[in-house]
N, C-alpha and C positions, 0 to 999 in steps of 0.2 A: 353331530347331528343325531337327534332322536328319531328312531324309526318305529313306525306303528303298522300293524297289519289290520286291515278291515275287510270283512266279508259282506259288507252292506252293498245295497244297490248303489251304483255310482251317483245317481241323481240325488240320493239322500245324504251324501257326504258333505258336511259343512267344512269348507276350506277356502282359503284365499284364491286358490286356483286349482281346477281339476284339469289334469293333462291326459289327453287321449291320443293314441297313435293312429295315424292315417296311412293306409297302404294303397299302392297302385296295383289294382288287379286287372290291368289291361290284358285282354286276351285277343287271339286271332279269330276272326269270323271263319266259320267252316266254309271254305271256298272249294270249288272243283279244281281239278288239275289245270283246267283251261282258264281259270280266273285268278287274278292277283289277290292275295290275301289282304284284308283290310282290318286295321286295328279298331277294336271297340274299347274305348276308354271307360274304366269303371274305378272310381276312387271310393274307398270304403273306410269308414271309421271303425276301429277295432274295439267296439263296445257293444254288448248285446242289449243294454238298457235302451228302451225305445225313447225315453225322454231325452237322453244325451244325443241320440241320433236325430231327433226332431230339432234340437237346439242348433245342431250343426248343418241341418239339411240345406238351408238356403245358400250358405256360403260354399258348400260342396257342389251343389247343383249349378251355381253360377260359373264354375270353372276356375275360380280364384285359388282353390286348393287343389294341388296336383299330386300330392303325396311324395314329392321329391324329397330325398334325404335331407333332414334338418330344416326343411321349410317350416316356418312357424306362423300361425295365425291366432290372434287373441280375440276372443269374443267377451265383451263385458256384460254382466248381468244376464247370463243366458236363461231363457225362459224355462220354467219348470225344474230348474236345478237349484240346489242349496249353495252351490259354489258361487263365489263372487265373479269368477272368470272361468272361461274354458279355453285352454291352449290346445290347439290342434297341431301336432308335431309330425311332420312327414317322415316315414320310415322306408321309403323306396319301394321296390318291387316286392309284392307279396310272395312270389315264388322263390325268392332268395333271402327272405327275412329270417333272421336267426338270433340267437342269444348275443352274438357279437354286435349286431346292429342295435339291439335293445339296450345293451350296456352303454353304448355311446349316446343313444337317445336320452337315457336317464341323465347322463352327464350334461347333455345339451339343454335339457329342461332346467336343471339347476342353474346353469350359467346364464340362461335366458332370463329366468325369473328373479334371481338375486340381483341382476343388473337393474331390474325394475324396482328394487327395494322391498321385495316380498321376503318374508321370513319362513313361510311354510307353504306346502302344497301337497296335493294328492295326485297319484298317477294310477291309471287303470292298467293292470297287467293284460297285455294282448293275448289272444287265444290262438293266434296263427303262428306256426313255425317253432314254437317254444313250449315245452311242458310247463305246467303251472308252477311247480317249485323252482324250476330253472329260471322262469320269468321273474319271480320274486327275487331270487338271488342276483340275477343280472341287473335288475333295477337298483337294488340297494348298493351293490358294488359300484356301479356307474355313477350314482348320485353322490356317494361319498367322495369318490375321486374327483368329480366335477366341482365339488365344494371347496377344493384347495386352491389357494392363490399364493404366488411366490413373492409378493411385494412386502415382505416381512419388515423391512427397515425404513419404509417410507413414512415420514412424519405426518403426512396428510392422508395416510391410508384410510380409506372408507371402510366402515364396518359392514361389509357386504357378505353375508353368509346365510345359508338356509339352516334354520334351527331344528325344523321338524319335517319329516317326510312320512306320508301315509301311503302305503301300497294297497290298492283296492284289488282284491283277487278272489278267485273261486277255488273250491277244492277242500282238501283235508287241512283243517286249521293247524293241527300239531305239526304236520309235515311242512306247511308253509312257514310257520314260525321258526322251525329249525333251520330252514333255508335262509330266512332273514337274519337269524343270529349269526350263522356262519358267514354270511356276506358282510355283515357289519365288522366282524373281526378281520376279514380279508381286506376290506376297503380301508379300515383304520390302520392296519399294518402297512399297507402300501403307502398311505399318506405319512406314516411314521418314517418310512424309508425316504420319502421325498423331502421331508423336513430336514433330515440329516444331510442329504445331498445339497439342499438349497443353501445351507449355511456357508458364508464366506470362510476362507481358510484361517483367518485370524480368530474366528469363533468356532472353528472345527479343526483343531489340531489333533494329532494322534491321541494325546492324553485326554482331550475332551471327548473324542469319539469313544474311547474306552470307558470313560465315566458315564456317558449316555447308555452304552451297552450294559454296564453294571446296574444302573438304575432300572432299566427296563427288565433285566433279569430278576432283580429283587421283586419287582411288581408282579411278574407272571409266574415266578417259581422255577426259573432256570438256574443251574449252577453256572457260575462265572469265575473264570480265572484270568488275571491280567498280568502280563510279564513285561519287563522293560529290557533295556539294552544288555544288562549283565546276563540275564537268562537267555537272550537271543544268542549271545556269544558262547555261553555255556553249552547250548544245544548245537553249536557249530553251524548255525544258519548263515553261512557265508554269503549266500546270494541275497538274502533279505538284508543283512547288515550292510552289504556293499551299497545299497541304495540309501539306507538310513544314515550312513556315516558322514554324508555331506551337510547334514542339517543340524542347527542348534536345537531344534525341537526333538525331544527323545521319542523313539519309536514305541509302539505298543503291540504286543502279541496278545490278541483277545481270543479266549476259548470259551464258548458257550456250550453247555451240555444239557440235553433233554433225555432223561433216562426214566421213563415211566415204569411203575410197578407192573409186573406181569409181562413186560416186553421180552421177546426172545433175545438171547445173548448176541445172536447174529441173525440177519445182516445188520450192519451199522452204517448209516448214511453219513458221509462227511461233506459238509458245505464249506467251501474255501472261497474267501472273497478278497479281492484286491482293495486295499484301503489307503491308497496314496492321496492324502488329504490336500496336497497341492503338488502339481508336477510342472516344474520349470523346464524339464528336459535334462537337468544337470549340466555337465560341461558341454554336452551336445545340445545347447540351449535352444528352446523353441523360438519362433518369431514372436515379436511383441503383439502383433495383431491377433486378437482372440485368446490370448493367454489367460485372461481373467476367467474364462470358462473352465480352466483346469482345476478349479475347486471341485468339479464333479468327478474327478478321477478316483474318488473313493466310493463310487456308486455301487460297484460290485460288493464291497464290504458292507455297505449300508443295506443292500438287498438281502444279504445273508442275515443281518441283524433283524431286519423287518420280518423275514420269513420265520426266523426262530421265535419271534413274538407270537405270530399267528399259530405256529405249531404248538407252542406251550399252552395256548388258550383252547385250541381245538382237540388236543390230546390224542393223537394217533398212537397206536400200539407199536412203536418202533423206536429204537435208540438212534438219536441224531446228534452229531457234534458239528459245531460251526467254528471255523478258524479264520480270523481276520488279521491279516498282516498290515498294520497301519504305520505309515511313515510319510515324510515329505521327501521329495526328490529335488535337492537344491545344489547349485554350484558353489563351491567354496574351496579353500585350501585343503580341506579334508576330503573332498568329494572324489569318488573313483573317476578314472580317466579312460578314454578309449584306448584299447590295447592292454588294459589290466586283465589279469586272470584271477577269477574268484573260484573258491571251492564251496560247492553247495552242501547242504546238510546230508545229502545222499552220498557224497564223496565225488560226484562228477565235477570236472573242471570246466569252467565257462570262460571263454574269451569275450571280453566286452568290446563290441564293435561300435555300439552307439549307446550312450548312457540314457537316451530317451526311450530305449526299449527296456524300461525298468519294471513294468508290471509283471512280466513273465518271470523276473528274478524273484520277486517277493512271493509269487504264486508257486514257484518251484519248491521253495522250502515249506510253504504252507501245505502243499499236496503231500510231500514226503512226511511231514509231521503228522498229518491226518492218518496216514497209513500206520505210522508208529503208534498212534493212539488207538488203533484197532478198527479203523473204518474200512469196511469191505467194498464200498461203492463210493465214488467221488463225483461231485459236481462243483465246478468253479465258475465264478461269474466275474467279469472284468470289463471295464472300458479299455480294451487292450490295444486295438489297432485302428488307425485311420483307413487301412486297407479294406476292412470289412464294410466301411461306409461307401467306399468306391464300388465294392462288389454288390452291396444290397441296398444302398441308400439309407433313408431314415425310416423305412417301413418294417423291415425284418431284422431281427438279431441273427447272428450267425451261431449255428450249433455244430460242434465237432464231437465225434464219438469214436471210441475204440471198441465198442461193444454194441452190436446191432440190437440185441434183446433189450438192453437198457435204453437205447434210443427209442425203440418202439413204445416202450412204457412211458417215456417222457413225452413222446408225440401225443399219446392219449391224454396226458395231463395238460398239454398245450391246448388241445381241442376243448377240454372242459373249462380251462381258464380264459379262453378267448384271446390268447396272446400270439403274435406272429413271429415265428422263427423259422429259419431255413437251414437244412443240413448242408454242410460244406464237405468237400473231399478231404481225406487224410491219408493219401497213398504214400507208400514207403519212399517213392522216388523223391518226394519233397525233402526228405531228410538230408539229401546230398547238399542242399542249399545252406544247411547250418553246420556242416562239418568244418572243423577248425584245423589248421596246420600245427598249432601249438597246444591246444587243449582238446577236450572231448567234443565240445560243441561251441558254436558262436551264439550270441544272443540276438542276432538278426540274420536274415537270409537274403537280404537284398530287396529291391523294389517290387519284384514280381511275385505274386502269390503271398503277399506279406501277412495276411490274416492266417493263411494255412501254415506257413513256416513258423509263425508264433505258436500255433496250436501244436505243431510237431515238436517244438521245444518243450512245451508242457507235457506232452505225451511221454517224453523221456523220464519224467518224474512220477507220472501216474503208473508207469510200467505196465504190468499185466492186470492191475486193478481195474474193474469196469469203471469207466470215467466219461463224463460229459464236460465240455468246455463251452460256456456261453460268452460270446463276444458281443457285448451290449453297447459298444462305443457309439453306434449310430442311433440308438433307440432309448438310451438312458436320459436323454435331454431332448425336450420338445423345442425345436428351433423357432416355432411360431405358435401363436394362439390357435387353438382348434375349437370348433363349436362345443366339444365335450370335455376339453382339458386345457388348463392354463399353460402358457409358455413356461418352460423350466423343467425341473426333474419329473420323470414319468413314473418311477417306481416299477419299471418293467421287471418281470421274472418272479416277483414275490408270489403272485397267485399261482403260477405254474409250478414253482418249487413246492408250495404247500400242497397242491393237488397231487404231485408226485409222492410227497411224504405220506399223505393219507393212505395211499395204497401200496406203500413201499414193501411191506412184508406179505403182500397178497400173492405174489407169484415170482 
């Protein structure tokens, strides 16, 4: 999608459709203590241009437009406007309107208009609740994400996409353009991640994932190293190999390095991703119902690859290394079995209780290897547990942290990125659930607190290194079509990781 910035009056913009946000500014009448308060409804179009307000006046006055979130009203041949259409898009209550809502509205505008066969449109950046440059950034991010569809292999797939977006804004042109350029990189990197996750496992093996990572690295100037089974064995990554050994597809250890000139030697951020390109559960095989979705079990690894793409293009002054442990988890005569004991790269022994708890095994060696490579701070991302979905549903990802200061900085990045994650507990008492009678730890801690005990397992390998664990099992895949995003991979965490990386050396 081509993105353009315009500082023109909205009425003068020539476009197939001009999009304007409508907000509900309903207030309470000033009533005495003895009187009941009465609502006074006021729906306002977020455009200062009088011609645009005039074009929408009748339909707003009629009460047909309420400002309800995602409500859409299309006016054809609006008077005094050069636009062929005017789309009024509801943004909800004005007093709670923010960049989060604006990002979704931009995606909703894209999905509404491309379904009507339009190829381009313009959107007026609202002036309520969002700073000018933040508004431009949110619009472009949301629009690019909204333009993605997952029906890649349908033979009758319709060519529905928006080719060009114009953001009509006010303020400093250079600052607005900078925001637009950054947003385009973030949105495209999020979609790059979604494209990787969307591929079926026969088109996204560990080898192919590594090739896609290498190609991307060559394009943006990252260093890329890819290792196979022999190197994994040489490094004594017994936990990683225990998962890979059951598959005929060879595993891949992918290392991406961003080392800009002038960056300090320390700190070094390590991004570790689970790259299980298909998860059958192994010998502890999953039920057949819904197993096709397990192609998405490499979403954590894809997230780190997408984040590194954006980082390379945005060029923060910090050293960052990404490690993706890519493999399949398959049942076979070579596969590990419940009751086996594996020795991780760190030397810790692990009793395998359930071979479907494989993500934490590949991450265990990935985290330790990141520390060996000099990473001083760690973040891992993984579609790790169904338990986090039980706890948080499909709205928030789970965040676990062994360092409060690092979590607070990440929380600030979440706020800037507009992504929803919720911090979960990591108390020492949970470690009792993963103690083993025969080994150091077990790879599962039972039914209760499953997301937490999985995080406790990973904490054993992060040790005293400041570390965050993102369990994105419930948020990496959109279960249903939403007004702003297609059903399928979401690309969650890419924007937040990049925001964190931008300020990584600041404090």
